[in-house]
N, C-alpha and C positions, 0 to 999 in steps of 0.2 A: 066638718067631716075631714078625716085624715086622708092623706094622699094615698090612693089605692094603686098607683102606678108602680109596678115592681122595679122598673129600670130607674136607676138614679139619674137625676138630671145633672148634666155638666154645664157649668156656666162659662160663658166666653170671658176672656180677660177683659177687664174694664178699660185697659189702656187703649185698645183699638189697634195696636200694632201686631204684626205677625209673630214676633218672638215672645210675646207675653210679658214684656217689661214695661214699666211705666214710661211714658213718653220722654220725660226729662232725662232719665238714665240712658235711654236709647239715643237721644240727641247728644248727650255728652260723649257716649261711645263713638258715634259717627264723627263728631268733631275731633275727637282724639285720633281716630284713624286718618282723617284728612290731614291733621297736623303732622302725624307720623309719616304719611306719604310725602308731604311737602318736604320734610326734613330729609327723608331718604333721597328724594330727587335732587335736592341741593347738595347733599353729600356726594352723590354720584357725579354731579357736574364738577364739584371741586376736585374730586379724585381724578377725573378726566383731565382737568386743567393742570393739576400737579404732575400727572403722568407725562403730558406734553412738555411741560417745563423741565422735568427731569431728563427727558430725551434730548432736549436742546442743550442742557448743561453737560450731559455726558458727551455730546459731540464736541462741545467747546473744550472740555477737559482733554479729549483725545487730540484735538488740534494743538493745544498748548503742550501736551506731552511730546508730540512729534517735533516741536521746536520750530523756529523760523526757517523759512526756505532760504538757504544760504548756498551761494555758489561755492563748490568745494575748492576752487582755485583762489579764493579770496581769504584774507586773514582778518579776523575780527578781534579787536582788543577791547577788553572791558576792565575799567579801573574802579575799585571801590573807594579810592582815596578822594578826599575833598578836591574839587576841581582847581581851586586857587593854590592849594598846596602842591598838587600835581604840576601845575604850570610853573611854579617856582623851581621844582626839582628839574623839570625838563630844561628850563632856561639855564639852570646851573650846569647841566650836562653840555649844553650848547656853548656856554662860556668856557668850560674846561676844554672842549674840543678846539674852539677858536684859539685859546691860549697855547695849546699844544701845537697847532698848525703854525702859529705865528713864530714859535721858537725854532722849528725845524725848517731848514731851507727846502724849498720845493724841488724835488728831483723830477726832471722830465723823463718820460719813458724813453729808454734808449732803443734804437732800432739797429740791429746788426746787419 
């Protein structure tokens, strides 16, 4: 006998899950979402770490741009020359001054 029921019968999905997808596809989707969530969390943590490092580096750059704390009453000399060559030049100046002083008689300061 033919089915006399006028209402069509709807069948439940065979997968048993609420979205009507086969279980394997649903599991793959859930696993993909978990992996994506983990990657997003790790990325957020790395961005936070980089942000903190960037702040520290910006502070360090600002310190370096201000320069060293120097007493304005002092004189600082900086030479780009090789230290041995510089020592030779200074010794040459000292010898020249010593030679000059040795040739001139020392005049005492006169008091009137």
